[in-house]
C-alpha positions as CSV (number, residue, x, y, z in Angstrom):
1,X,-13.5,2.9,-20.3
2,X,-11.8,5.3,-22.8
3,X,-7.9,5.3,-21.8
4,X,-7.2,8.9,-23.0
5,X,-10.3,10.2,-21.0
6,X,-9.2,8.1,-18.0
7,X,-5.7,9.3,-18.5
8,X,-7.0,12.9,-18.7
9,X,-8.5,13.0,-15.4
10,X,-6.1,11.5,-13.5
11,X,-3.4,13.2,-15.2
12,X,-5.0,16.5,-15.2
13,X,-5.5,16.4,-11.2
14,X,-2.1,15.2,-10.7
15,X,-0.7,17.7,-13.3
16,X,-2.2,20.5,-10.9
17,X,-0.8,18.9,-8.1
18,X,2.8,18.9,-9.5
19,X,2.1,22.7,-10.4
20,X,1.4,23.5,-6.9
21,X,4.2,21.6,-6.0
22,X,6.4,23.7,-8.0
23,X,5.1,26.6,-6.3
24,X,5.9,25.1,-3.2
25,X,9.4,24.4,-4.1
26,X,9.9,27.9,-5.7
27,X,9.0,29.3,-2.0
28,X,10.9,26.8,-0.4
29,X,13.9,27.9,-2.7
30,X,13.0,31.6,-1.8
31,X,12.9,31.1,1.8
32,X,15.3,28.5,2.7
33,X,17.9,28.2,-0.3
34,X,20.2,25.5,-0.7
35,X,22.3,24.6,2.3
36,X,22.3,22.3,5.3
37,X,18.5,23.5,6.2
38,X,17.1,22.7,3.1
39,X,19.1,19.6,3.0
40,X,17.8,18.4,6.2
41,X,14.5,19.0,5.5
42,X,14.4,17.1,2.0
43,X,16.3,14.2,3.9
44,X,13.3,14.0,6.7
45,X,10.9,14.4,3.4
46,X,12.3,11.7,1.6
47,X,11.3,8.6,3.7
48,X,7.4,9.5,3.4
49,X,8.0,10.6,-0.1
50,X,9.1,7.3,-0.7
51,X,6.7,5.4,1.2
52,X,4.0,7.5,-0.9
53,X,5.6,6.5,-3.8
54,X,6.0,2.7,-3.0
55,X,2.4,2.4,-1.3
56,X,0.0,5.2,-2.5
57,X,1.2,4.8,-6.0
58,X,2.9,1.3,-6.5
59,X,3.1,-1.5,-4.1
60,X,-0.4,-1.7,-2.2
61,X,-2.6,-0.7,-5.7
62,X,-0.5,-3.3,-7.4
63,X,-1.3,-6.0,-4.8
64,X,-4.8,-4.8,-3.9
65,X,-6.6,-3.7,-7.3
66,X,-6.5,-6.8,-8.9
67,X,-7.7,-8.8,-6.0
68,X,-10.5,-6.3,-5.0
69,X,-11.2,-6.5,-8.8
70,X,-11.7,-10.0,-8.5
71,X,-13.9,-10.3,-5.7
72,X,-16.1,-7.4,-7.3
73,X,-16.4,-9.3,-10.5
74,X,-16.6,-12.8,-9.5
75,X,-20.2,-13.6,-10.8
76,X,-21.0,-16.1,-8.3
77,X,-20.1,-13.8,-5.7
78,X,-21.9,-10.9,-3.9
79,X,-20.2,-8.2,-5.7
80,X,-19.1,-5.0,-4.0
81,X,-20.2,-6.3,-0.7
82,X,-17.5,-9.0,-1.2
83,X,-14.7,-6.4,-2.0
84,X,-15.4,-4.1,0.9
85,X,-15.4,-7.2,3.2
86,X,-11.9,-8.0,1.8
87,X,-11.0,-4.5,1.9
88,X,-11.9,-4.5,5.7
89,X,-9.5,-7.4,6.3
90,X,-6.6,-6.2,4.8
91,X,-6.9,-2.8,6.9
92,X,-7.5,-4.9,10.0
93,X,-3.9,-6.5,9.4
94,X,-2.6,-3.2,7.8
95,X,-3.3,-0.9,10.7
96,X,-1.6,-2.6,13.4
97,X,1.7,-2.9,11.2
98,X,1.4,0.7,10.7
99,X,1.1,1.8,14.2
100,X,3.9,-0.6,15.2
101,X,6.2,1.0,12.3
102,X,5.7,4.2,13.2
103,X,6.5,4.0,16.7
104,X,9.7,2.1,16.2
105,X,10.5,4.7,13.3
106,X,10.0,7.2,15.8
107,X,12.1,5.5,18.5
108,X,15.0,5.1,16.0
109,X,14.8,8.1,14.3
110,X,18.4,9.2,15.0
111,X,19.9,6.0,13.3
112,X,17.2,6.3,10.4
113,X,18.4,9.7,9.6
114,X,21.9,8.9,10.0
115,X,21.4,6.0,7.3
116,X,19.7,8.6,5.0
117,X,22.1,11.3,5.2
118,X,25.5,9.7,6.1
119,X,25.7,12.0,8.7
120,X,25.4,15.2,6.1
121,X,29.1,15.3,5.3
122,X,30.4,16.3,9.0
123,X,27.9,18.8,10.7
124,X,27.7,19.4,14.4
125,X,25.7,17.3,17.0
126,X,23.4,20.2,17.3
127,X,22.7,20.4,13.6
128,X,22.4,16.8,13.4
129,X,19.8,16.7,16.4
130,X,17.9,19.2,14.3
131,X,17.5,17.0,11.3
132,X,16.4,14.0,13.5
133,X,13.8,16.3,14.9
134,X,12.3,17.2,11.4
135,X,12.2,13.4,10.6
136,X,10.4,12.7,13.7
137,X,7.9,15.5,12.6
138,X,7.4,13.5,9.2
139,X,7.5,10.0,10.1
140,X,3.5,10.1,11.2
141,X,3.0,10.6,7.4
142,X,3.9,7.1,6.4
143,X,1.1,5.5,8.5
144,X,-1.6,7.9,7.1
145,X,-0.5,7.9,3.4
146,X,-0.6,3.9,3.4
147,X,-4.3,4.1,4.7
148,X,-5.3,6.7,2.4
149,X,-3.8,4.5,-0.5
150,X,-6.2,1.3,0.5
151,X,-9.3,3.6,0.2
152,X,-8.2,5.2,-2.8
153,X,-7.6,1.7,-4.3
154,X,-11.0,1.0,-3.6
155,X,-12.2,4.2,-5.4
156,X,-9.9,3.5,-8.6
157,X,-11.5,0.0,-8.8
158,X,-15.0,1.8,-9.0
159,X,-13.5,4.0,-11.6
160,X,-13.5,6.8,-9.3
161,X,-10.0,7.9,-10.1
162,X,-10.3,11.7,-10.0
163,X,-10.9,11.3,-6.2
164,X,-7.8,9.4,-5.2
165,X,-5.7,11.8,-7.8
166,X,-6.8,15.0,-6.3
167,X,-5.3,13.9,-2.5
168,X,-1.8,14.9,-3.2
169,X,-2.9,18.5,-3.9
170,X,-3.8,18.8,-0.1
171,X,-0.3,18.0,0.9
172,X,1.0,20.8,-1.6
173,X,-1.4,23.1,-0.2
174,X,-0.8,22.6,3.2
175,X,2.9,23.0,2.7
176,X,2.2,26.4,1.0
177,X,0.4,27.9,3.7
178,X,3.1,27.0,6.3
179,X,5.4,28.6,4.2
180,X,3.3,31.7,3.5
181,X,2.1,32.1,7.1
182,X,5.0,30.7,8.9
183,X,8.2,31.2,7.1
184,X,11.0,33.1,9.2
185,X,13.9,35.1,8.6
186,X,15.9,31.7,10.2
187,X,15.9,28.9,7.4
188,X,15.7,26.3,10.1
189,X,12.5,27.7,11.4
190,X,11.1,27.7,7.9
191,X,12.4,23.9,7.5
192,X,10.8,23.1,10.8
193,X,7.5,24.3,10.0
194,X,7.4,22.5,6.4
195,X,8.2,19.1,8.1
196,X,4.9,19.4,10.5
197,X,3.0,20.5,7.5
198,X,4.0,17.0,6.0
199,X,1.9,15.2,8.6
200,X,-0.6,17.7,8.8
201,X,-1.3,17.1,5.1
202,X,-1.6,13.2,5.6
203,X,-4.4,13.6,8.3
204,X,-6.2,16.2,5.7
205,X,-5.5,13.4,2.8
206,X,-7.1,10.7,5.2
207,X,-10.3,12.6,5.7
208,X,-10.9,13.3,2.0
209,X,-10.7,9.8,1.0
210,X,-12.6,8.6,4.1
211,X,-15.7,11.0,3.2
212,X,-15.3,10.4,-0.8
213,X,-15.6,6.5,0.1
214,X,-18.8,7.3,2.2
215,X,-20.3,9.4,-0.3
216,X,-19.6,6.6,-3.0
217,X,-21.7,4.0,-0.6
218,X,-18.6,2.5,0.7
219,X,-18.7,2.0,4.6
220,X,-15.9,0.2,6.2
221,X,-15.7,-1.1,9.8
222,X,-12.8,-2.0,11.7
223,X,-12.4,-5.6,12.7
224,X,-10.3,-8.0,14.7
225,X,-7.5,-8.9,12.6
226,X,-8.0,-12.0,10.6
227,X,-5.2,-14.1,8.7
228,X,-7.1,-15.9,6.2
229,X,-6.4,-16.7,2.6
230,X,-7.1,-13.7,1.0
231,X,-5.2,-11.6,3.5
232,X,-2.3,-14.0,3.6
233,X,-2.1,-13.6,-0.3
234,X,-2.6,-10.2,-0.4
235,X,0.5,-9.5,2.2
236,X,2.9,-11.9,0.0
237,X,2.1,-9.7,-3.0
238,X,2.5,-6.3,-1.5
239,X,6.1,-6.6,-0.3
240,X,7.8,-7.5,-3.6
241,X,5.7,-5.2,-5.3
242,X,7.1,-2.4,-3.0
243,X,10.4,-2.8,-4.5
244,X,9.3,-3.6,-8.1
245,X,7.1,-0.5,-8.2
246,X,9.5,1.5,-6.2
247,X,12.6,0.9,-7.7
248,X,13.1,4.6,-8.9
249,X,12.5,5.8,-5.6
250,X,14.9,3.7,-3.9
251,X,17.4,4.9,-6.3
252,X,16.8,8.1,-5.5
253,X,17.3,7.3,-1.6
254,X,20.7,6.0,-2.6
255,X,21.4,9.0,-4.7
256,X,20.3,11.3,-1.9
257,X,22.5,9.6,0.7
258,X,25.7,9.6,-1.5
259,X,25.1,13.1,-2.2
260,X,24.6,14.3,1.5
261,X,27.7,12.1,2.3
262,X,30.2,12.9,-0.4
263,X,29.4,16.3,-1.8
264,X,29.1,19.8,-0.8
265,X,26.0,21.2,1.3
266,X,23.3,22.2,-1.2
267,X,23.9,19.1,-3.4
268,X,21.0,17.0,-2.2
269,X,19.0,20.3,-2.6
270,X,20.0,20.5,-6.5
271,X,19.2,16.9,-6.9
272,X,16.0,17.4,-5.2
273,X,14.8,20.2,-7.1
274,X,15.9,18.7,-10.6
275,X,13.8,15.6,-9.5
276,X,10.7,17.8,-8.9
277,X,11.0,19.4,-12.2
278,X,11.6,15.6,-13.8
279,X,8.6,14.7,-11.6
280,X,6.0,17.1,-13.5
281,X,5.6,15.0,-16.6
282,X,6.3,11.7,-14.8
283,X,3.3,12.7,-12.6
284,X,1.1,14.0,-15.4
285,X,1.8,10.7,-17.7
286,X,3.4,8.1,-15.5
287,X,1.4,8.1,-12.5
288,X,-2.2,8.6,-14.4
289,X,-1.0,5.6,-17.0
290,X,0.0,3.1,-14.1
291,X,-3.3,4.2,-12.1
292,X,-5.8,3.7,-15.0
293,X,-3.7,0.6,-16.8
294,X,-3.8,-1.6,-13.6
295,X,-7.6,-1.9,-13.1
296,X,-8.4,-1.7,-16.6
297,X,-5.9,-4.5,-17.7
298,X,-7.0,-7.0,-14.6
299,X,-10.6,-6.1,-15.3
300,X,-9.9,-7.3,-19.3
301,X,-8.0,-10.4,-18.1
302,X,-10.5,-11.5,-15.8
303,X,-13.4,-11.3,-18.3
304,X,-11.3,-13.3,-20.5
305,X,-10.4,-10.4,-23.0
306,X,-6.8,-10.7,-23.8
307,X,-6.8,-9.3,-26.8
308,X,-8.5,-6.4,-25.6
309,X,-5.8,-6.3,-22.8
310,X,-3.0,-6.3,-25.2
311,X,-4.1,-3.5,-27.0
312,X,-4.8,-1.3,-24.1
313,X,-1.1,-2.1,-23.1
314,X,-0.2,-1.0,-26.7
315,X,-1.9,2.3,-26.5
316,X,-0.7,2.9,-23.1
317,X,3.0,2.8,-24.6
318,X,2.0,5.1,-27.6
319,X,0.7,7.5,-25.0
320,X,3.3,7.2,-23.0
321,X,5.6,8.0,-25.9
322,X,3.7,10.6,-27.2
323,X,3.9,12.6,-24.0
324,X,7.0,11.9,-22.7
325,X,9.6,11.9,-25.7
326,X,8.8,15.8,-25.8
327,X,9.2,16.1,-22.3
328,X,12.4,14.6,-22.0
329,X,14.1,16.8,-24.9
330,X,12.5,20.0,-23.6
331,X,14.0,19.3,-20.0
332,X,17.4,18.5,-21.2
333,X,17.5,21.5,-23.8
334,X,15.5,24.1,-21.6
335,X,16.6,23.2,-18.0
336,X,18.6,26.4,-17.4
337,X,15.9,29.0,-18.0
338,X,13.1,26.8,-16.7
339,X,15.1,26.1,-13.3
340,X,15.9,30.1,-13.4
341,X,12.0,30.9,-13.7
342,X,11.2,29.0,-10.9
343,X,13.9,28.9,-8.3
344,X,16.5,31.7,-9.6
345,X,15.8,34.3,-6.6
346,X,15.8,34.8,-3.0
347,X,18.4,32.8,-1.3
348,X,18.5,30.5,-4.3
349,X,21.4,32.2,-6.3
350,X,22.9,31.8,-10.2
351,X,25.0,29.2,-9.3
352,X,22.5,27.1,-7.6
353,X,20.4,27.6,-10.6
354,X,22.9,26.1,-12.8
355,X,23.9,23.3,-11.1
356,X,20.2,22.2,-10.7
357,X,19.7,22.7,-14.4
358,X,22.7,20.1,-14.8
359,X,21.2,17.3,-12.6
360,X,17.9,18.0,-14.2
361,X,19.6,16.9,-17.6
362,X,21.2,14.0,-16.5
363,X,17.6,12.8,-14.8
364,X,15.6,13.7,-18.3
365,X,17.7,11.4,-20.2
366,X,15.9,8.5,-18.4
367,X,12.5,10.3,-18.4
368,X,10.6,7.8,-21.1
369,X,12.4,4.8,-19.0
370,X,10.5,6.2,-15.6
371,X,7.1,6.2,-17.1
372,X,7.6,2.9,-19.1
373,X,8.1,1.2,-15.8
374,X,4.5,2.5,-15.2
375,X,3.3,1.2,-18.4
376,X,4.7,-2.5,-18.3
377,X,4.4,-3.3,-14.8
378,X,0.5,-3.7,-15.1
379,X,1.0,-6.3,-17.3
380,X,2.7,-8.5,-14.5
381,X,0.4,-7.0,-11.3
382,X,-2.6,-7.9,-13.3
383,X,-1.9,-11.5,-13.6
384,X,-0.7,-11.3,-9.6
385,X,2.7,-11.8,-10.5
386,X,4.8,-9.9,-8.3
387,X,8.1,-11.8,-8.1
388,X,9.7,-10.9,-11.7
389,X,9.1,-6.9,-11.3
390,X,11.1,-7.2,-7.9
391,X,13.9,-9.5,-9.3
392,X,14.5,-6.9,-12.0
393,X,13.9,-4.1,-9.6
394,X,16.9,-5.5,-7.5
395,X,19.1,-5.6,-10.7
396,X,18.4,-2.0,-11.3
397,X,19.0,-1.2,-7.9
398,X,22.3,-2.8,-8.3
399,X,23.3,-1.4,-10.8
400,X,22.5,2.1,-9.7
401,X,24.5,1.9,-6.7
402,X,27.6,0.6,-8.9
403,X,26.9,3.5,-11.2
404,X,26.5,6.3,-8.6
405,X,29.9,4.9,-7.1
406,X,31.7,5.4,-10.4
407,X,29.9,8.5,-11.6
408,X,29.7,10.6,-8.2
409,X,33.3,11.6,-7.9
410,X,33.6,13.1,-11.8
411,X,30.2,14.3,-12.5
412,X,29.6,15.3,-8.7
413,X,25.7,16.2,-8.4
414,X,25.2,15.1,-12.1
415,X,26.7,11.5,-11.2
416,X,23.5,10.3,-8.9
417,X,20.6,11.6,-11.4
418,X,22.5,9.9,-14.4
419,X,23.0,6.6,-12.4
420,X,19.2,6.6,-11.6
421,X,18.6,7.5,-15.2
422,X,20.5,4.3,-16.6
423,X,19.4,1.8,-14.0
424,X,15.8,2.8,-14.9
425,X,16.5,2.1,-18.7
426,X,18.1,-1.5,-17.5
427,X,14.8,-1.9,-15.4
428,X,12.7,-1.5,-18.4
429,X,14.6,-3.6,-21.0
430,X,14.2,-6.6,-18.7
431,X,10.3,-5.9,-18.1
432,X,9.8,-5.5,-21.8
433,X,12.1,-8.4,-22.7
434,X,10.1,-10.8,-20.4
435,X,6.5,-9.6,-21.3
436,X,7.3,-10.3,-25.0
437,X,9.0,-13.7,-24.5
438,X,5.9,-14.8,-22.3
439,X,3.6,-13.7,-25.1
440,X,2.0,-11.2,-22.9
441,X,2.8,-8.2,-25.0
442,X,3.5,-7.7,-28.6
443,X,4.1,-4.3,-30.3
444,X,1.5,-4.1,-33.0
445,X,1.7,-2.3,-36.2
446,X,0.5,1.1,-35.3
447,X,3.2,1.6,-32.8
448,X,5.8,0.4,-34.9
449,X,4.8,2.9,-37.5
450,X,4.3,5.7,-34.6
451,X,7.2,5.4,-32.4
452,X,10.0,6.6,-34.6
453,X,8.2,9.3,-35.8
454,X,7.3,10.5,-32.2
455,X,11.2,10.6,-31.7
456,X,11.8,12.4,-34.8
457,X,9.0,14.9,-34.1
458,X,10.8,15.5,-30.6
459,X,14.2,16.2,-31.6
460,X,12.8,18.7,-34.3
461,X,11.1,20.5,-31.4
462,X,14.3,20.3,-29.4
463,X,16.4,22.1,-32.3
464,X,13.8,24.8,-32.3
465,X,14.0,25.4,-28.5
466,X,17.8,25.2,-28.8
467,X,18.2,28.0,-30.9
468,X,15.2,30.1,-29.4
469,X,15.3,30.0,-25.7
470,X,17.8,32.9,-25.6
471,X,15.4,35.0,-26.8
472,X,13.3,34.8,-23.5
473,X,16.6,34.4,-21.0
474,X,16.3,38.2,-20.3
475,X,12.7,37.9,-19.1
476,X,13.4,34.8,-17.0
477,X,14.7,36.9,-13.8
478,X,11.8,39.5,-13.5
479,X,8.8,39.5,-11.0
480,X,6.6,36.7,-10.8
481,X,4.1,37.7,-13.5
482,X,7.0,38.3,-15.8
483,X,8.7,34.8,-15.2
484,X,5.6,33.1,-16.0
485,X,4.4,34.6,-18.7
486,X,7.8,33.9,-20.3
487,X,8.0,30.5,-18.9
488,X,4.5,29.9,-20.7
489,X,5.5,31.2,-23.9
490,X,8.3,28.7,-23.9
491,X,6.2,25.9,-22.9
492,X,3.5,26.9,-25.6
493,X,5.9,27.4,-28.1
494,X,7.8,24.1,-27.8
495,X,4.0,22.6,-28.0
496,X,3.3,24.1,-31.0
497,X,6.4,23.2,-32.9
498,X,6.0,19.3,-31.4
499,X,2.3,19.1,-32.4
500,X,3.3,20.5,-35.9
501,X,6.2,18.1,-36.2
502,X,4.0,15.2,-35.3
503,X,1.5,16.3,-38.2
504,X,4.7,16.6,-40.8
505,X,6.1,13.2,-39.8
506,X,3.0,11.1,-40.0
507,X,3.2,10.4,-35.9
508,X,-0.2,11.8,-35.9
509,X,-2.6,12.2,-38.9
510,X,-5.6,14.3,-39.9
511,X,-7.5,11.1,-39.4
512,X,-6.7,11.2,-35.6
513,X,-7.8,15.0,-35.4
514,X,-11.2,13.7,-37.2
515,X,-11.6,10.9,-34.5
516,X,-10.9,13.1,-31.9
517,X,-13.5,15.8,-33.3
518,X,-16.2,12.8,-33.4
519,X,-15.3,11.6,-29.9
520,X,-15.9,15.1,-28.6
521,X,-19.0,15.6,-30.3
522,X,-20.5,12.0,-29.3
């Protein structure tokens, strides 16, 4: 399967979801602003959002897909039927756990909210009760999205990547409909409706994946729970994979907790909005690569094609650097105009924009690291090694906590994002070193030649944007159309400069262009 084509399919849909997410966040900023109401919703949204990243985009897929593929590709087995049987057995164990977990979290929503928020820096009892109510509205999403991840893993293993990649669009559409159709002059009411919309979207995503599976010949039955060797192995792989794949998300939870506890109201919102902008390239590149690389590498290793698996991972890293380096530089250099265009109106004032841009710059330093984690961890998971990434994730989380405590006082809302970026870089270094040491990854000549040239091209683009962004700043405070055109012009200019710079530096050659044209014609 062509890696670039698969990435384009997954990344394109993920990009559409992220763009809709920015529309949602822009509307949220307009009608709710940055204060207690926005912080309360974002804390309530943090827990299901983390589970989505851990299970839908991380742990379950990392553990389930290699085992499912092994069943399907086993020459002595019944193929897809064996994979579906395994999936049914997994669901039989997963469903009771999810139901029990949902009931417990609903019952203990008060202490859970307290743990995530630290009490919101001294709010009243009534305000905290409101935040707990929002958490109870969002908790059912955890169970729904976990089942979605199982169905999505089956479709990914069948190379139907686009179906699962399209599911998150329903979350953003549901929340946009809720905020446009049910917003209020009272920010608390609007925040409450957004919390309800989160769980509604989970039900819609489950229906979407269920009917997609049926359309592709996958019909699953509910079984009585069976604790056999396959299920036991799956459960043993999931929990360490959750920590390994979710190190960034867990670090964000720590950052959110410290911001809610020690910083002024609105700080959680600044960090969240900055993270949403940072998530745009992460969703396009990192999630797409992680989704495609794991089943591809596991299939190649299962067929004994170790050299092909090595080449796949090198090309994955090359694609990651090609797309990530310019995104990181652009978000650091142009964070202010981007935040102003997307969020700077209504209840979200100029000060809120400036603080969001500062947090964004801190986050974006680590953008290459966030995505390289997605590229490197499939090298472990495809070999059914989930323990090594979790050890490194734990070290990364400890570093994040220490850095948060050290940076939050002097840097305020910039401290937690910068701590997260540094901790992720530490994680990448350990993952890379271990793969090389084991002989599971070796940078090839092509990647060695192109990586420094890509970095140079990204820096050249950053210099041009630095001197050119002032020309567009006056147009970033007008109507939706004017803002959109100005932002599109800024992004397009950066893309053109970067493309030219890759040709000048030799990171991308005319032979590559000719190859792309031949592939398109074919």
